[in-house]
N, C-alpha and C positions, 0 to 999 in steps of 0.2 A: 570576749576580750580578757576577762579575768583569768581564764585558763591559760592563755598565752603569757600573761604577766606573771602568774605564779610559776609556770614552767621555766620562764626566763630567770626568775629569782632562785629557783632550785638549781639551775645549771650554771649560772654566772660564777659563783664562787669556785666551783669545780674547775671551770675553764681557766679562771684567773690563776689559781694555785698551780695547776698543771703547767700552764705556760711559764710561770715563774721558775718552777723546778727544771723544766725542760731547757730553758735559756741559761740556767746556771751550769748546765753540762756544756762547757765551752769548747771541748777538744774533739769529741766524737759523739754526736747525738744519735739516739736510737732511731731506727726506722719507724715511721709512723704506723706502718702496717702492724708491727709487733706491739706497739703501744696500744693500738686500737683493740687488738685481740685480748691483751691483758686487761684492758678496761672492761670489755664485755665479760670476761671471765670473773672479774670482780663483781659485776652486776649479777652474774649467774649464781654466785655462791650465796646470795641473799636468801634463796629458797632453802638450801640445806641448813643454813644458820638458824632460820626460824624453826625448821623442823626439829633440829637437835635441841634447841632451847625449850620447845614445847615438850619434847620427850623427857628431858631432864626434870622438868617440873612435874611430869606425870609419874615418873619413877622415884622421885625423891620427895622429902617433906619440905622442900624449898617453896615457901608461899610468900610472895611479895606483899600480898594484902595483909599479912599478919602484922607488918609494920614494925617489927622489932629490929634492933640494931644488927643482930646476928643474921636474920633472914634477908635483910636488905643487902648485907655484905655478901652473902652466898649468892643472891640473885645477881648482884653487880658483877661478881667475878666468874661464877660458874655458868650462869644462864646467858649472860650478855658478853662479857669480855673474852672469855675462853673460846667459845665457838666462833665468834667473829674474827678474832685474830688468828685462830688455828686454820680456818678455811682460807683466809688471805695468805697465810704462810704456805699452805699446800699449793696454791697457784704459783707463788713465787719460787717455791722449792722445785716443783715437778714440771712446770712449764718454762719459766724464765731461766732458772739456774743452769740447766744443762744446755741451753741454747747457745749457738755460736756467737750471737750478737751480744751476749753477756760477757764482754771482754775487758771490763775494767771495774774497779770497786764501786764507782759512782752508779753503775747500772743497777746495783742492788737498791739504791735509794730511788732511782727513777722508776723502776718497776714496782717497788714497794708502795710508792706514792700512788701510782696509777691503779693498782689493784684495790687499794684502800678507797680511793676516790670513786672507783666504779661502784663499789659497795655503798659508799656514802650517797651516791646519786639516787640509787633505788630507795634507800632509807629516807632521803629527803622527800621524794615524791609520796612515799607512804605517810609520812608525818604531815606534810603540807596539805594533802588532799583528803585526809581521813578525819571525818567528824566535823562538827559545826564550830568547834572551838579553835580550829587550826586555820591557817591561811597566810596572809601577808606578814603578820607579826611573827609567826613561827618561821617563815622563810627567812626573814631578816635576822631573827635570833640565831638560827642555825648557820647562817652565812658567816657569823663571827664566832661561833662556838663549835658546834658538832662537826662541820665540814673541815675547818682547819685542824681540829683535834684528830680526826681520822687520817688526815694527811700526815700529821706529826707522828702518829703511831706507825704509819707505813714507812716513813723516812727512817725512824729509829730502828725498826725491824730490818729494813733494807740495808742500813749501815752495817749491821753485823753480818747479814747474809753476803753482802758484797765483800766484806773483809774476809769471810770464811772461804770464799772461792779462791782467793789468791794468797792463802796462807802457805808458808814454806817451812820446811824443817819438821820438827816433832809435834807441832801444834795440830790438833784434830779439828777439822772444820765443823763436825757435828756439834761440838760444844759451843762453838762460836755462833752457829745458827740458833742454837737453843737460847743463848743469851738474848738474841734479837727477839725471838718469840716471847721469852719470859718478860723482857722489858716492856714489850708492847702490851701484854696481858696485864702486868702490874700497873702501869700508868693508866691504861684504859679502865681497869677495874676501880682504881682509886678515884679517878675522875668521875665515873658514874656513881660510885658509892656516895660521895659527898653531895652530888646533885639529887640523888634519890631520897636522901634524908630530909630534903625540903626545909632546910633550916637557913634562914637568911644570913646567918653568920658563917655556918659551915660551907655554904655555897662558894664563899670566897676561896676556900681551899681548892675547889674545882678549877676556878679561874686562874689561881696561882699555878696549879699543875699544868694547865693549858699553856700559860706563858712560858713556864720552864721547858715544856716539851717543844714549843716553837723555837726557843733559844737553842736548845740542844740539837734540833733538826737543822737549823741554819749552820751551826758549828760542824755538824756531821757532813753536810753538803760541802762545806769549805774544805774540810780535811780530805775527803775522797777526791774532790776536784784537783787538789794540789798534788796528789800522788798518781794521777792518771798517767798510764804508760803512753798515751797519745799527746801528752803535753810537750810542746817543742822544747828541745834542750838548749840551754844557753851556750853560745859558742865559747870555747875555751880560749 
């Protein structure tokens, strides 16, 4: 029974957040088929993320166990945030971005959140079922921290990717997409860095960043929803 309960706790926040973001797309929601494929791809990138992270630690002097401010910062940004957000971006860029169903800016947010939460689901199961110190407490903690954090990183990245696809004039979409990737890596890295320091005061910075990221995500969703080409026009 404990297995079922823990699995439900791992999946529940993912389902809740995805449903919320999906319903906020008021004018033309994405086909569930493509959302499912994106979610599975988000789960699939968990393996190369771990592989790259281990490779970086093997080839560089980055040692989390050293416990210095510098090594913890490098670990948070180079070993964790960079590969995680990069592989999510690759799915968003090379699977979702060229697809015909990506036909409005909000779709970047939707697919960005889905791929991020696919990854977060795998991470949830790994943390919840690994070791004797994990379990219900970890599942509940991640329900209110790590899972919404991954969703926020995906929404912020997706905001810029969605914006990039529909740029007109002299603006180059590549740099807009890079803004999204860079913002996700920066916020993710800072969030993890303050957590990894394991200081009861500095951890407040992590939660402050999470709240700020969630507020920005909500604002990004509202902005892209308002400029949807599928939004009914007011009669003149």
